ZADO-1210 file (C-alpha; in nm, 4 decimals, padded with zeros to 6 digits):
<atoms>
<atom x="06.1662" y="-10.7810" z="-03.7704" code="MET" pos="1"/>
<atom x="05.9262" y="-11.1100" z="-03.7869" code="GLN" pos="2"/>
<atom x="05.7546" y="-10.9114" z="-04.0845" code="ALA" pos="3"/>
<atom x="06.0882" y="-10.9185" z="-04.2869" code="LEU" pos="4"/>
<atom x="06.1326" y="-11.2575" z="-04.2153" code="ALA" pos="5"/>
<atom x="05.7768" y="-11.3457" z="-04.3858" code="GLN" pos="6"/>
<atom x="05.8667" y="-11.1642" z="-04.6895" code="TRP" pos="7"/>
<atom x="06.1713" y="-11.3337" z="-04.7264" code="ALA" pos="8"/>
<atom x="05.9629" y="-11.6098" z="-04.7439" code="MET" pos="9"/>
<atom x="05.7573" y="-11.5243" z="-05.0080" code="ARG" pos="10"/>
<atom x="05.9830" y="-11.6440" z="-05.2959" code="GLY" pos="11"/>
<atom x="06.3496" y="-11.7182" z="-05.3833" code="PRO" pos="12"/>
<atom x="06.3568" y="-11.3280" z="-05.5130" code="PHE" pos="13"/>
<atom x="06.2868" y="-11.1853" z="-05.2043" code="GLN" pos="14"/>
<atom x="06.4834" y="-11.4057" z="-04.9969" code="ALA" pos="15"/>
<atom x="06.8225" y="-11.3474" z="-05.2110" code="SER" pos="16"/>
<atom x="06.7688" y="-10.9862" z="-05.1742" code="LEU" pos="17"/>
<atom x="06.7490" y="-10.9724" z="-04.8076" code="ALA" pos="18"/>
<atom x="07.0116" y="-11.1780" z="-04.7582" code="ALA" pos="19"/>
<atom x="07.2070" y="-10.9483" z="-05.0252" code="ALA" pos="20"/>
<atom x="07.1382" y="-10.6290" z="-04.8627" code="LEU" pos="21"/>
<atom x="07.1970" y="-10.7340" z="-04.5331" code="ALA" pos="22"/>
<atom x="07.5254" y="-10.8871" z="-04.5622" code="PHE" pos="23"/>
<atom x="07.6061" y="-10.5534" z="-04.7676" code="ALA" pos="24"/>
<atom x="07.5068" y="-10.3091" z="-04.5051" code="LEU" pos="25"/>
<atom x="07.7990" y="-10.2831" z="-04.1906" code="PRO" pos="26"/>
<atom x="07.6717" y="-10.4630" z="-03.9029" code="PHE" pos="27"/>
<atom x="07.3521" y="-10.6438" z="-04.0335" code="LEU" pos="28"/>
<atom x="07.5325" y="-10.9505" z="-04.1773" code="PHE" pos="29"/>
<atom x="07.3636" y="-11.1571" z="-03.8813" code="TRP" pos="30"/>
<atom x="07.0135" y="-11.0933" z="-03.9958" code="PHE" pos="31"/>
<atom x="07.0991" y="-11.2141" z="-04.3775" code="GLY" pos="32"/>
<atom x="07.2508" y="-11.5521" z="-04.2003" code="ALA" pos="33"/>
<atom x="06.9257" y="-11.5845" z="-04.0174" code="ALA" pos="34"/>
<atom x="06.7465" y="-11.5448" z="-04.3368" code="VAL" pos="35"/>
<atom x="06.9360" y="-11.8199" z="-04.5197" code="ILE" pos="36"/>
<atom x="06.9064" y="-12.0219" z="-04.2032" code="ALA" pos="37"/>
<atom x="06.5218" y="-11.9887" z="-04.2257" code="LEU" pos="38"/>
<atom x="06.4989" y="-12.0456" z="-04.5816" code="VAL" pos="39"/>
<atom x="06.7247" y="-12.3742" z="-04.5457" code="THR" pos="40"/>
<atom x="06.5454" y="-12.5187" z="-04.2352" code="LEU" pos="41"/>
<atom x="06.2235" y="-12.4506" z="-04.4155" code="ARG" pos="42"/>
<atom x="06.2471" y="-12.5389" z="-04.7691" code="LEU" pos="43"/>
<atom x="06.5710" y="-12.7459" z="-04.7657" code="GLY" pos="44"/>
<atom x="06.8836" y="-12.7427" z="-04.8532" code="PRO" pos="45"/>
<atom x="06.8862" y="-12.7051" z="-05.2280" code="ARG" pos="46"/>
<atom x="06.6707" y="-12.3858" z="-05.1973" code="THR" pos="47"/>
<atom x="06.9132" y="-12.2468" z="-04.9163" code="GLY" pos="48"/>
<atom x="07.2137" y="-12.3169" z="-05.1257" code="LEU" pos="49"/>
<atom x="07.0671" y="-12.1147" z="-05.4286" code="ASN" pos="50"/>
<atom x="07.0187" y="-11.7644" z="-05.1886" code="ILE" pos="51"/>
<atom x="07.4024" y="-11.8022" z="-05.0510" code="VAL" pos="52"/>
<atom x="07.5717" y="-11.6963" z="-05.3825" code="PRO" pos="53"/>
<atom x="07.4009" y="-11.3356" z="-05.3580" code="TRP" pos="54"/>
<atom x="07.5277" y="-11.3011" z="-04.9911" code="ALA" pos="55"/>
<atom x="07.8899" y="-11.4518" z="-05.0566" code="ILE" pos="56"/>
<atom x="07.9264" y="-11.1570" z="-05.2966" code="LEU" pos="57"/>
<atom x="07.8854" y="-10.8860" z="-05.0298" code="PRO" pos="58"/>
<atom x="08.0419" y="-11.1087" z="-04.7362" code="ALA" pos="59"/>
<atom x="08.3201" y="-11.1710" z="-04.9868" code="ALA" pos="60"/>
<atom x="08.3990" y="-10.7989" z="-05.0735" code="ALA" pos="61"/>
<atom x="08.3907" y="-10.7494" z="-04.7005" code="TRP" pos="62"/>
<atom x="08.6981" y="-10.9822" z="-04.6969" code="LEU" pos="63"/>
<atom x="08.8746" y="-10.8778" z="-04.9566" code="PHE" pos="64"/>
<atom x="08.8341" y="-10.4836" z="-04.9905" code="ILE" pos="65"/>
<atom x="08.7642" y="-10.4485" z="-04.6126" code="GLY" pos="66"/>
<atom x="08.9825" y="-10.6783" z="-04.4506" code="GLN" pos="67"/>
<atom x="08.7010" y="-10.8011" z="-04.2350" code="ASP" pos="68"/>
<atom x="08.6288" y="-11.1889" z="-04.2236" code="PRO" pos="69"/>
<atom x="08.3501" y="-11.1820" z="-04.0241" code="ALA" pos="70"/>
<atom x="08.0761" y="-11.1823" z="-04.2472" code="PRO" pos="71"/>
<atom x="08.1886" y="-11.4488" z="-04.4585" code="LEU" pos="72"/>
<atom x="08.2686" y="-11.6442" z="-04.1577" code="SER" pos="73"/>
<atom x="07.9362" y="-11.6291" z="-03.9970" code="VAL" pos="74"/>
<atom x="07.7514" y="-11.7050" z="-04.3106" code="LEU" pos="75"/>
<atom x="07.9656" y="-12.0449" z="-04.3547" code="VAL" pos="76"/>
<atom x="07.9191" y="-12.1478" z="-03.9752" code="ILE" pos="77"/>
<atom x="07.5530" y="-12.0903" z="-03.9939" code="SER" pos="78"/>
<atom x="07.4976" y="-12.2419" z="-04.2897" code="LEU" pos="79"/>
<atom x="07.6667" y="-12.5494" z="-04.1964" code="THR" pos="80"/>
<atom x="07.4599" y="-12.5274" z="-03.8796" code="MET" pos="81"/>
<atom x="07.1242" y="-12.5083" z="-04.0850" code="ALA" pos="82"/>
<atom x="07.2146" y="-12.7687" z="-04.2901" code="LEU" pos="83"/>
<atom x="07.3259" y="-13.0318" z="-04.0048" code="VAL" pos="84"/>
<atom x="06.9949" y="-12.8933" z="-03.8056" code="LEU" pos="85"/>
<atom x="06.7523" y="-12.9422" z="-04.1188" code="GLN" pos="86"/>
<atom x="06.9099" y="-13.2793" z="-04.1825" code="ALA" pos="87"/>
<atom x="06.9287" y="-13.4034" z="-03.8531" code="THR" pos="88"/>
<atom x="06.6992" y="-13.2112" z="-03.6121" code="VAL" pos="89"/>
<atom x="06.9635" y="-13.2071" z="-03.3299" code="SER" pos="90"/>
<atom x="07.1054" y="-12.8889" z="-03.1613" code="TRP" pos="91"/>
<atom x="07.3778" y="-13.0891" z="-03.0371" code="GLU" pos="92"/>
<atom x="07.5094" y="-13.2241" z="-03.3714" code="ARG" pos="93"/>
<atom x="07.4119" y="-12.8528" z="-03.5155" code="MET" pos="94"/>
<atom x="07.6577" y="-12.6973" z="-03.2348" code="LEU" pos="95"/>
<atom x="07.9227" y="-12.9764" z="-03.3007" code="LEU" pos="96"/>
<atom x="07.9419" y="-12.8899" z="-03.6369" code="ALA" pos="97"/>
<atom x="07.9593" y="-12.5244" z="-03.5968" code="GLY" pos="98"/>
<atom x="08.2523" y="-12.5820" z="-03.3526" code="ALA" pos="99"/>
<atom x="08.4510" y="-12.7640" z="-03.5904" code="LEU" pos="100"/>
<atom x="08.4094" y="-12.5186" z="-03.8655" code="VAL" pos="101"/>
<atom x="08.4969" y="-12.2246" z="-03.6286" code="THR" pos="102"/>
<atom x="08.8279" y="-12.4082" z="-03.5133" code="LEU" pos="103"/>
<atom x="08.8817" y="-12.4695" z="-03.8915" code="ILE" pos="104"/>
<atom x="08.8499" y="-12.1284" z="-03.9657" code="LEU" pos="105"/>
<atom x="09.0223" y="-11.9883" z="-03.6421" code="GLY" pos="106"/>
<atom x="09.3103" y="-12.1523" z="-03.7387" code="GLU" pos="107"/>
<atom x="09.3086" y="-12.0804" z="-04.1242" code="LEU" pos="108"/>
<atom x="09.2107" y="-11.6654" z="-04.1083" code="VAL" pos="109"/>
<atom x="09.5060" y="-11.5224" z="-03.9170" code="PRO" pos="110"/>
<atom x="09.7120" y="-11.7208" z="-04.2100" code="ARG" pos="111"/>
<atom x="09.5227" y="-11.5948" z="-04.4650" code="LEU" pos="112"/>
<atom x="09.4955" y="-11.2200" z="-04.3300" code="LEU" pos="113"/>
<atom x="09.8375" y="-11.1836" z="-04.1523" code="PRO" pos="114"/>
<atom x="09.8450" y="-10.7875" z="-04.1641" code="ASP" pos="115"/>
<atom x="09.4537" y="-10.7496" z="-04.0012" code="THR" pos="116"/>
<atom x="09.5487" y="-10.9942" z="-03.7401" code="THR" pos="117"/>
<atom x="09.9092" y="-10.8265" z="-03.6470" code="ALA" pos="118"/>
<atom x="09.7057" y="-10.4922" z="-03.6043" code="GLN" pos="119"/>
<atom x="09.4674" y="-10.6678" z="-03.3644" code="LEU" pos="120"/>
<atom x="09.7368" y="-10.8146" z="-03.1655" code="VAL" pos="121"/>
<atom x="09.9384" y="-10.5055" z="-03.1459" code="ASP" pos="122"/>
<atom x="09.5884" y="-10.2800" z="-03.0316" code="MET" pos="123"/>
<atom x="09.5563" y="-10.5911" z="-02.7816" code="GLY" pos="124"/>
<atom x="09.9201" y="-10.5401" z="-02.6579" code="VAL" pos="125"/>
<atom x="09.8787" y="-10.1672" z="-02.5976" code="SER" pos="126"/>
<atom x="09.5525" y="-10.2162" z="-02.4400" code="LEU" pos="127"/>
<atom x="09.7091" y="-10.4689" z="-02.1901" code="TYR" pos="128"/>
<atom x="10.0084" y="-10.2596" z="-02.0924" code="GLN" pos="129"/>
<atom x="09.7744" y="-09.9458" z="-02.0032" code="GLN" pos="130"/>
<atom x="09.5290" y="-10.1525" z="-01.7982" code="MET" pos="131"/>
<atom x="09.8181" y="-10.3601" z="-01.6275" code="ASN" pos="132"/>
<atom x="10.1590" y="-10.2467" z="-01.6750" code="PRO" pos="133"/>
<atom x="10.2992" y="-10.4648" z="-01.3931" code="GLU" pos="134"/>
<atom x="10.1332" y="-10.8079" z="-01.5319" code="MET" pos="135"/>
<atom x="10.2856" y="-10.6744" z="-01.9183" code="ALA" pos="136"/>
<atom x="10.6410" y="-10.6238" z="-01.7734" code="GLN" pos="137"/>
<atom x="10.6241" y="-10.9634" z="-01.6294" code="GLU" pos="138"/>
<atom x="10.5334" y="-11.1225" z="-01.9335" code="LEU" pos="139"/>
<atom x="10.8176" y="-10.9637" z="-02.1193" code="GLY" pos="140"/>
<atom x="10.8242" y="-11.1385" z="-02.4646" code="ASP" pos="141"/>
<atom x="10.5535" y="-11.3797" z="-02.3812" code="ASP" pos="142"/>
<atom x="10.3145" y="-11.0994" z="-02.3616" code="LEU" pos="143"/>
<atom x="10.2631" y="-11.0708" z="-02.7452" code="GLU" pos="144"/>
<atom x="10.2217" y="-11.4286" z="-02.8170" code="ALA" pos="145"/>
<atom x="09.9233" y="-11.4938" z="-02.5237" code="MET" pos="146"/>
<atom x="09.7564" y="-11.1679" z="-02.6339" code="VAL" pos="147"/>
<atom x="09.8075" y="-11.3386" z="-03.0076" code="ARG" pos="148"/>
<atom x="09.6248" y="-11.6834" z="-02.9067" code="LEU" pos="149"/>
<atom x="09.3495" y="-11.5025" z="-02.6999" code="MET" pos="150"/>
<atom x="09.2517" y="-11.2510" z="-02.9614" code="MET" pos="151"/>
<atom x="09.2196" y="-11.5092" z="-03.2286" code="ILE" pos="152"/>
<atom x="09.0326" y="-11.7446" z="-02.9856" code="GLY" pos="153"/>
<atom x="08.8014" y="-11.4491" z="-02.8874" code="THR" pos="154"/>
<atom x="08.7242" y="-11.2994" z="-03.2529" code="MET" pos="155"/>
<atom x="08.6408" y="-11.6925" z="-03.3670" code="ALA" pos="156"/>
<atom x="08.4407" y="-11.7206" z="-03.0953" code="SER" pos="157"/>
<atom x="08.2405" y="-11.4231" z="-03.1291" code="LEU" pos="158"/>
<atom x="08.1983" y="-11.5127" z="-03.4577" code="ASN" pos="159"/>
<atom x="08.0749" y="-11.8455" z="-03.3745" code="PHE" pos="160"/>
<atom x="07.8167" y="-11.6862" z="-03.1268" code="LEU" pos="161"/>
<atom x="07.6576" y="-11.4704" z="-03.4137" code="MET" pos="162"/>
<atom x="07.6373" y="-11.7617" z="-03.5949" code="ALA" pos="163"/>
<atom x="07.4798" y="-11.9904" z="-03.3664" code="VAL" pos="164"/>
<atom x="07.2377" y="-11.6839" z="-03.2785" code="LEU" pos="165"/>
<atom x="07.1793" y="-11.6514" z="-03.6499" code="ALA" pos="166"/>
<atom x="07.0698" y="-11.9830" z="-03.7038" code="THR" pos="167"/>
<atom x="06.8348" y="-11.9891" z="-03.3589" code="LEU" pos="168"/>
<atom x="06.7015" y="-11.6681" z="-03.4831" code="LEU" pos="169"/>
<atom x="06.5713" y="-11.8680" z="-03.8464" code="GLY" pos="170"/>
<atom x="06.4677" y="-12.1291" z="-03.6170" code="ARG" pos="171"/>
<atom x="06.2762" y="-11.8990" z="-03.4203" code="GLY" pos="172"/>
<atom x="06.1317" y="-11.7556" z="-03.7161" code="TRP" pos="173"/>
<atom x="06.0387" y="-12.0955" z="-03.8927" code="GLN" pos="174"/>
<atom x="05.8702" y="-12.1649" z="-03.5591" code="ALA" pos="175"/>
<atom x="05.6642" y="-11.8752" z="-03.5281" code="ARG" pos="176"/>
<atom x="05.5002" y="-11.8736" z="-03.8745" code="LEU" pos="177"/>
<atom x="05.4770" y="-12.2485" z="-03.9128" code="PHE" pos="178"/>
<atom x="05.4740" y="-12.4069" z="-03.5543" code="ASN" pos="179"/>
<atom x="05.4216" y="-12.1687" z="-03.2811" code="PRO" pos="180"/>
<atom x="05.5749" y="-12.2758" z="-02.9824" code="GLY" pos="181"/>
<atom x="05.7991" y="-12.5315" z="-03.0993" code="GLY" pos="182"/>
<atom x="06.1269" y="-12.3270" z="-03.0657" code="PHE" pos="183"/>
<atom x="06.0478" y="-12.2970" z="-02.7022" code="GLN" pos="184"/>
<atom x="06.0021" y="-12.6414" z="-02.6948" code="ARG" pos="185"/>
<atom x="06.3375" y="-12.7487" z="-02.8166" code="GLU" pos="186"/>
<atom x="06.5129" y="-12.5242" z="-02.6631" code="PHE" pos="187"/>
<atom x="06.3828" y="-12.6258" z="-02.2911" code="HIS" pos="188"/>
<atom x="06.4473" y="-13.0025" z="-02.4036" code="ASP" pos="189"/>
<atom x="06.7710" y="-12.9243" z="-02.5380" code="PHE" pos="190"/>
<atom x="07.0664" y="-13.1622" z="-02.3562" code="ARG" pos="191"/>
<atom x="07.4203" y="-13.2505" z="-02.4855" code="MET" pos="192"/>
<atom x="07.4155" y="-13.6285" z="-02.5219" code="GLY" pos="193"/>
<atom x="07.7271" y="-13.7822" z="-02.3376" code="GLY" pos="194"/>
<atom x="07.9234" y="-13.8879" z="-02.6491" code="PRO" pos="195"/>
<atom x="07.9444" y="-13.5312" z="-02.7924" code="ILE" pos="196"/>
<atom x="08.0001" y="-13.3891" z="-02.4407" code="THR" pos="197"/>
<atom x="08.2813" y="-13.5804" z="-02.4110" code="LEU" pos="198"/>
<atom x="08.4234" y="-13.4784" z="-02.7748" code="VAL" pos="199"/>
<atom x="08.4076" y="-13.1214" z="-02.6571" code="CYS" pos="200"/>
<atom x="08.5858" y="-13.1979" z="-02.3516" code="VAL" pos="201"/>
<atom x="08.8522" y="-13.3414" z="-02.5032" code="MET" pos="202"/>
<atom x="08.8908" y="-13.1223" z="-02.7836" code="VAL" pos="203"/>
<atom x="08.9375" y="-12.8576" z="-02.5210" code="MET" pos="204"/>
<atom x="09.2035" y="-13.0684" z="-02.3442" code="ALA" pos="205"/>
<atom x="09.3992" y="-13.2169" z="-02.5737" code="PHE" pos="206"/>
<atom x="09.4105" y="-13.0702" z="-02.9119" code="THR" pos="207"/>
<atom x="09.6237" y="-12.7709" z="-02.7502" code="PRO" pos="208"/>
<atom x="09.8780" y="-13.0523" z="-02.7462" code="MET" pos="209"/>
<atom x="09.8838" y="-13.1118" z="-03.1337" code="LEU" pos="210"/>
<atom x="09.9361" y="-12.7288" z="-03.1812" code="GLY" pos="211"/>
<atom x="09.5657" y="-12.5903" z="-03.1994" code="VAL" pos="212"/>
<atom x="09.5378" y="-12.2388" z="-03.0326" code="ASN" pos="213"/>
<atom x="09.4490" y="-12.3212" z="-02.6804" code="PRO" pos="214"/>
<atom x="09.2205" y="-12.0227" z="-02.6163" code="ALA" pos="215"/>
<atom x="09.0202" y="-12.1186" z="-02.9263" code="LEU" pos="216"/>
<atom x="08.9629" y="-12.4651" z="-02.8481" code="ALA" pos="217"/>
<atom x="08.8498" y="-12.3683" z="-02.5172" code="ALA" pos="218"/>
<atom x="08.6168" y="-12.1019" z="-02.6424" code="LEU" pos="219"/>
<atom x="08.4728" y="-12.2585" z="-02.9315" code="THR" pos="220"/>
<atom x="08.4073" y="-12.6072" z="-02.7606" code="PHE" pos="221"/>
<atom x="08.2557" y="-12.4657" z="-02.4803" code="GLY" pos="222"/>
<atom x="08.0089" y="-12.2563" z="-02.6315" code="LEU" pos="223"/>
<atom x="07.7532" y="-12.5851" z="-02.6921" code="PRO" pos="224"/>
<atom x="07.8133" y="-12.6405" z="-02.3397" code="LEU" pos="225"/>
<atom x="07.7356" y="-12.2924" z="-02.2305" code="VAL" pos="226"/>
<atom x="07.4187" y="-12.3024" z="-02.4114" code="LEU" pos="227"/>
<atom x="07.3002" y="-12.6536" z="-02.2907" code="ALA" pos="228"/>
<atom x="07.3721" y="-12.4826" z="-01.9244" code="GLY" pos="229"/>
<atom x="07.1394" y="-12.2194" z="-02.0082" code="LEU" pos="230"/>
<atom x="06.8760" y="-12.4720" z="-02.1725" code="ALA" pos="231"/>
<atom x="06.8766" y="-12.6639" z="-01.8706" code="LEU" pos="232"/>
<atom x="06.8142" y="-12.3537" z="-01.6068" code="VAL" pos="233"/>
<atom x="06.5458" y="-12.2618" z="-01.8564" code="HIS" pos="234"/>
<atom x="06.3751" y="-12.5824" z="-01.8915" code="GLY" pos="235"/>
<atom x="06.3793" y="-12.6122" z="-01.4937" code="VAL" pos="236"/>
<atom x="06.2534" y="-12.2551" z="-01.4419" code="VAL" pos="237"/>
<atom x="05.9595" y="-12.3462" z="-01.6762" code="ALA" pos="238"/>
<atom x="05.8868" y="-12.7288" z="-01.5617" code="ARG" pos="239"/>
<atom x="05.8678" y="-12.5832" z="-01.1911" code="ARG" pos="240"/>
<atom x="05.6792" y="-12.2770" z="-01.2770" code="GLY" pos="241"/>
<atom x="05.9241" y="-12.0312" z="-01.1239" code="MET" pos="242"/>
<atom x="05.8791" y="-11.7022" z="-01.3144" code="GLY" pos="243"/>
<atom x="06.0911" y="-11.5234" z="-01.5634" code="VAL" pos="244"/>
<atom x="06.2777" y="-11.3054" z="-01.2660" code="VAL" pos="245"/>
<atom x="06.5055" y="-11.6227" z="-01.2053" code="TRP" pos="246"/>
<atom x="06.6141" y="-11.5839" z="-01.5510" code="LEU" pos="247"/>
<atom x="06.6732" y="-11.1977" z="-01.5120" code="VAL" pos="248"/>
<atom x="06.8935" y="-11.3074" z="-01.1990" code="VAL" pos="249"/>
<atom x="07.1211" y="-11.5788" z="-01.4038" code="LEU" pos="250"/>
<atom x="07.1492" y="-11.3112" z="-01.7107" code="TYR" pos="251"/>
<atom x="07.2401" y="-11.0656" z="-01.4564" code="ALA" pos="252"/>
<atom x="07.4941" y="-11.2798" z="-01.2757" code="SER" pos="253"/>
<atom x="07.6369" y="-11.3710" z="-01.5971" code="VAL" pos="254"/>
<atom x="07.7188" y="-11.0188" z="-01.6628" code="LEU" pos="255"/>
<atom x="07.8460" y="-10.9609" z="-01.2879" code="VAL" pos="256"/>
<atom x="08.0515" y="-11.3175" z="-01.2378" code="LEU" pos="257"/>
<atom x="08.1233" y="-11.3562" z="-01.6071" code="GLY" pos="258"/>
<atom x="08.3967" y="-11.6588" z="-01.6595" code="PRO" pos="259"/>
<atom x="08.3010" y="-11.8076" z="-01.3356" code="SER" pos="260"/>
<atom x="07.9457" y="-11.8744" z="-01.3841" code="LEU" pos="261"/>
<atom x="08.0232" y="-11.9655" z="-01.7237" code="LEU" pos="262"/>
<atom x="08.2307" y="-12.2690" z="-01.5921" code="LEU" pos="263"/>
<atom x="07.9629" y="-12.3218" z="-01.3480" code="MET" pos="264"/>
<atom x="07.7160" y="-12.3956" z="-01.6590" code="LEU" pos="265"/>
<atom x="07.9458" y="-12.6037" z="-01.8452" code="ILE" pos="266"/>
<atom x="07.9967" y="-12.8062" z="-01.5543" code="PHE" pos="267"/>
<atom x="07.6183" y="-12.8108" z="-01.4780" code="VAL" pos="268"/>
<atom x="07.5934" y="-12.9099" z="-01.8712" code="ALA" pos="269"/>
<atom x="07.8572" y="-13.1775" z="-01.8633" code="ILE" pos="270"/>
<atom x="07.6730" y="-13.3245" z="-01.5580" code="LEU" pos="271"/>
<atom x="07.3176" y="-13.3214" z="-01.7162" code="ASP" pos="272"/>
<atom x="07.4861" y="-13.4694" z="-02.0347" code="SER" pos="273"/>
<atom x="07.5331" y="-13.8246" z="-01.8285" code="TRP" pos="274"/>
<atom x="07.2597" y="-13.7516" z="-01.5538" code="LEU" pos="275"/>
<atom x="06.9497" y="-13.5873" z="-01.7070" code="ASP" pos="276"/>
<atom x="06.8834" y="-13.3755" z="-01.4522" code="LEU" pos="277"/>
<atom x="06.5845" y="-13.2424" z="-01.6018" code="ARG" pos="278"/>
<atom x="06.4098" y="-13.6460" z="-01.5531" code="ALA" pos="279"/>
<atom x="06.5084" y="-13.6066" z="-01.1991" code="ARG" pos="280"/>
<atom x="06.2812" y="-13.2699" z="-01.1467" code="ILE" pos="281"/>
<atom x="05.8635" y="-13.2877" z="-01.0792" code="THR" pos="282"/>
<atom x="05.6730" y="-13.0659" z="-01.2998" code="PRO" pos="283"/>
<atom x="05.4784" y="-12.8251" z="-01.0728" code="LYS" pos="284"/>
<atom x="05.1407" y="-12.9642" z="-01.0984" code="GLY" pos="285"/>
<atom x="04.7934" y="-12.7393" z="-01.1200" code="PRO" pos="286"/>
<atom x="04.7749" y="-12.8073" z="-00.7199" code="SER" pos="287"/>
<atom x="05.1217" y="-12.6684" z="-00.6720" code="GLN" pos="288"/>
<atom x="05.0598" y="-12.3367" z="-00.8399" code="SER" pos="289"/>
<atom x="05.0779" y="-12.0322" z="-00.6305" code="SER" pos="290"/>
</atoms>
């Protein structure tokens, strides 16, 4: 994969071809978004934006012909984040910008594709009725509205997650090719600042009162805090020289505990944004190594 990134960096033609092919092929649009992020981060907005039209063509085809908004959504979100990261060198601002764009798209796409949204909601309702028939019967007419909110929020947040991973993949390629070790240092040091954390919490808490989909707001603006929580754990493990087994336990626990552990990561990230927990942890020195 890194070899393909090196090939894409040879020139605009190679980068445009890689992005266009990735967006044209099923399930590979994330790779195209990563290529555009790499070019934007390394060569600047002008070069990155010159490649975008070649990716928009197949992404638009997926939207209008295949009724699939994911490729175009991931392209728009990841491009926004790459532009912000290139301009500010700030992960928290990058993630905040991505979350805002995702929130807008999450409200807009269902209105642009009502038939596709209705099909997904019908599938969700049918699945819920099969898995939990008693609760479905209790919910009655409210079931469809609940499933609609959850389906829209989940799909939008998944697009946001793919866009974040694509942007970070592009950043990782940039570090490996031009600044070895830089990505790991950035990730281990990443923490959300107090003001931006407050913005995320307020959006999750108060925008539903303004008619915004509560699932969309919570999942979208919770993701940056989850990532900050994961970065804190990675940073602490590296700082204390605790070994990779702790990270294996962490991600296995995420799979087992699911939302409970994600909420804990969000809580820890909020604490870290105000208390800077890393600064309170003493690095493991040579004399302490096992």
